[in-house]
C-alpha positions as CSV (number, residue, x, y, z in Angstrom):
1,M,-32.7,0.8,0.1
2,K,-33.0,1.5,-3.7
3,K,-34.4,4.9,-4.7
4,P,-37.9,4.6,-6.1
5,N,-38.4,5.4,-9.7
6,S,-42.2,6.2,-9.6
7,V,-44.6,7.5,-7.0
8,E,-46.3,4.1,-7.0
9,A,-42.9,2.6,-6.0
10,Y,-42.3,5.3,-3.3
11,L,-45.7,4.7,-1.8
12,A,-45.2,0.9,-1.8
13,S,-41.9,1.4,0.2
14,V,-43.5,3.2,3.2
15,P,-45.3,1.7,6.1
16,P,-48.9,0.9,5.5
17,A,-50.4,3.4,7.9
18,T,-48.3,6.2,6.5
19,R,-49.0,4.9,2.9
20,R,-52.8,5.6,3.6
21,I,-52.1,9.2,4.6
22,L,-49.7,9.8,1.6
23,K,-52.3,8.4,-0.8
24,E,-54.8,10.9,0.5
25,L,-52.2,13.7,0.2
26,R,-51.4,12.6,-3.3
27,A,-55.1,12.5,-4.3
28,T,-55.7,16.0,-2.8
29,I,-52.7,17.4,-4.7
30,K,-53.8,15.7,-8.0
31,K,-57.4,17.0,-7.6
32,A,-56.2,20.6,-6.8
33,A,-53.6,20.5,-9.7
34,P,-54.9,18.0,-12.3
35,E,-52.5,19.4,-14.9
36,A,-49.4,19.1,-12.6
37,E,-46.6,16.7,-13.7
38,E,-46.0,13.9,-11.2
39,R,-42.6,12.3,-10.8
40,I,-39.9,11.4,-8.4
41,S,-37.3,14.2,-7.6
42,Y,-34.8,14.1,-4.8
43,G,-36.1,10.6,-4.0
44,M,-39.7,11.8,-3.2
45,P,-42.9,12.5,-5.0
46,Y,-42.7,15.8,-7.0
47,Y,-45.5,17.9,-8.6
48,G,-44.6,20.6,-11.2
49,Y,-46.9,23.0,-12.6
50,K,-45.3,26.0,-14.5
51,G,-42.3,25.4,-12.1
52,R,-42.0,23.7,-8.7
53,L,-45.4,23.2,-7.1
54,A,-44.9,20.7,-4.2
55,Y,-43.1,17.6,-2.9
56,F,-44.0,15.3,-0.1
57,R,-42.2,12.7,2.1
58,H,-42.9,10.4,4.9
59,W,-41.0,10.5,8.2
60,K,-41.4,8.5,11.4
61,N,-43.8,10.8,13.1
62,H,-45.0,13.2,10.4
63,V,-45.6,13.7,6.7
64,G,-43.6,16.6,5.3
65,L,-45.3,18.8,2.6
66,Y,-42.7,20.9,0.8
67,I,-44.0,24.0,-1.0
68,P,-41.5,26.6,-2.2
69,P,-41.6,30.1,-0.8
70,P,-43.5,32.3,-0.2
71,I,-46.6,30.2,0.3
72,I,-45.9,29.0,3.9
73,A,-45.1,32.6,5.1
74,N,-48.2,33.8,3.3
75,H,-50.4,31.3,5.2
76,R,-48.6,31.5,8.5
77,K,-51.8,32.1,10.6
78,E,-53.7,29.2,9.0
79,L,-50.6,26.9,9.7
80,A,-50.2,28.0,13.2
81,G,-51.1,24.5,14.7
82,Y,-48.3,22.8,12.6
83,Q,-44.5,22.9,12.6
84,T,-43.4,24.9,9.6
85,A,-40.2,26.1,8.1
86,R,-39.6,28.3,5.1
87,A,-40.8,25.7,2.6
88,T,-42.1,22.9,4.9
89,V,-45.2,21.9,6.7
90,R,-45.1,18.9,9.0
91,F,-48.3,17.1,9.4
92,P,-48.3,14.6,12.4
93,I,-49.3,11.2,11.3
94,D,-51.6,10.8,14.3
95,R,-53.9,13.6,13.1
96,K,-56.2,13.8,10.2
97,L,-54.7,15.7,7.2
98,P,-56.3,19.3,6.7
99,M,-57.3,18.6,3.1
100,R,-59.0,22.0,2.6
101,L,-55.9,23.8,3.8
102,I,-53.7,21.6,1.6
103,R,-55.7,22.4,-1.4
104,K,-55.6,26.1,-0.6
105,L,-51.7,25.9,-0.3
106,I,-51.4,24.1,-3.6
107,K,-53.8,26.5,-5.4
108,A,-51.8,29.4,-3.9
109,R,-48.6,28.0,-5.4
110,M,-50.1,27.4,-8.7
111,K,-51.4,31.1,-8.8
112,Y,-47.9,32.3,-7.9
113,N,-46.3,30.2,-10.6
114,E,-48.8,31.3,-13.2
115,E,-48.2,35.0,-12.4
116,R,-44.4,34.5,-12.6
117,I,-44.4,32.4,-15.8
118,P,-47.3,33.3,-18.2
């Protein structure tokens, strides 16, 4: 499969049920970070705001949201119901996305980037 060259092309390439979820995730990120740059990086949607902000990717049974450290560790208690790794949160596709929590994670990374790069 050819790598997508835009977020729209990426979304068009995923199964319809997952596409709906990813469109919600995309809208949430864009609303939380309206100034963020949106593009494809590493073959998936990327958002940059004064550095790396977030990526997302579809998988068979979940949607991966990738936020550079230390954001996931700083919100470990709130993310207790999800599989996580150092820079990853896995949201099962059979559950509603926690939009408020996602906005909080994006805002926290924005603040982190702002404090590092004035």
